[in-house]
C-alpha positions as CSV (number, residue, x, y, z in Angstrom):
1,X,-11.0,0.1,-26.0
2,X,-10.0,2.8,-23.6
3,X,-8.9,6.4,-24.0
4,X,-5.4,7.5,-23.2
5,X,-3.1,10.4,-24.3
6,X,-2.2,8.4,-27.4
7,X,-5.8,7.7,-28.4
8,X,-7.7,4.5,-28.1
9,X,-5.7,1.7,-26.5
10,X,-6.2,-1.8,-25.2
11,X,-4.0,-3.9,-22.9
12,X,-3.7,-7.7,-23.3
13,X,-2.8,-9.5,-20.0
14,X,-1.7,-13.1,-20.4
15,X,-1.1,-15.8,-17.9
16,X,1.1,-18.4,-19.5
17,X,2.7,-21.7,-18.5
18,X,6.4,-22.6,-18.4
19,X,6.4,-23.2,-22.2
20,X,4.9,-19.7,-22.9
21,X,1.5,-21.2,-23.9
22,X,-1.5,-19.0,-22.8
23,X,-3.6,-20.3,-20.0
24,X,-5.8,-17.2,-19.5
25,X,-6.1,-13.9,-21.5
26,X,-7.8,-10.7,-20.4
27,X,-8.4,-7.5,-22.3
28,X,-8.6,-4.2,-20.5
29,X,-8.8,-0.6,-21.5
30,X,-5.4,0.9,-21.9
31,X,-5.8,3.3,-19.0
32,X,-6.8,0.6,-16.6
33,X,-4.3,-0.6,-14.0
34,X,-2.5,-4.0,-14.3
35,X,-2.9,-4.9,-10.6
36,X,-6.6,-5.9,-10.5
37,X,-6.0,-8.4,-13.4
38,X,-2.9,-9.7,-11.7
39,X,-4.7,-10.3,-8.5
40,X,-7.4,-12.3,-10.3
41,X,-4.7,-14.4,-12.1
42,X,-2.9,-15.2,-8.9
43,X,-6.1,-16.7,-7.5
44,X,-5.9,-19.5,-10.1
45,X,-2.3,-20.5,-9.6
46,X,-1.3,-23.9,-8.2
47,X,0.6,-24.2,-4.9
48,X,4.3,-24.2,-5.4
49,X,4.2,-22.3,-8.7
50,X,6.5,-19.4,-9.6
51,X,4.9,-16.2,-10.7
52,X,7.1,-14.2,-13.1
53,X,5.8,-10.7,-13.8
54,X,7.0,-7.2,-14.6
55,X,7.1,-4.2,-12.3
56,X,3.6,-3.2,-13.1
57,X,2.3,-6.2,-11.1
58,X,4.4,-5.4,-8.0
59,X,1.6,-4.7,-5.5
60,X,1.0,-5.8,-2.0
61,X,-2.3,-7.6,-2.9
62,X,-0.6,-9.6,-5.6
63,X,2.4,-10.5,-3.4
64,X,0.1,-11.4,-0.4
65,X,-2.2,-13.5,-2.6
66,X,0.7,-15.4,-4.1
67,X,2.2,-16.1,-0.6
68,X,-1.2,-17.3,0.7
69,X,-1.3,-19.8,-2.1
70,X,2.3,-21.0,-1.7
71,X,3.4,-19.3,-4.9
72,X,6.8,-17.5,-5.2
73,X,6.3,-14.1,-6.7
74,X,9.5,-13.3,-8.8
75,X,8.6,-9.7,-9.6
76,X,11.1,-6.9,-9.7
77,X,10.3,-4.2,-7.1
78,X,9.0,-0.9,-8.3
79,X,11.3,2.0,-7.6
80,X,8.9,3.4,-5.0
81,X,9.2,0.3,-2.8
82,X,10.8,0.9,0.6
83,X,11.0,-2.8,1.4
84,X,13.2,-5.1,-0.6
85,X,12.0,-8.4,-1.9
86,X,14.0,-11.4,-3.2
87,X,14.1,-11.3,-7.0
88,X,16.0,-13.4,-9.5
89,X,16.6,-11.7,-12.8
């Protein structure tokens, strides 16, 4: 458990397959960032896979790691992004 403004919190990160079945789960303190876990999850993806994630995972290391493995990162860009990425809603 981690401390945040709301009290004690925990975040559950899940890597799931196309059917929504969990492949990997990771618990982190609520105040911890999502990107370090996302970077670790990308390292285990198969070539040609599609990574679907929310804006919290829109970081250069995640996108670069996915591209290096031949994975398409379908992640909506954060509002602070100056560069546009292809994204399919």
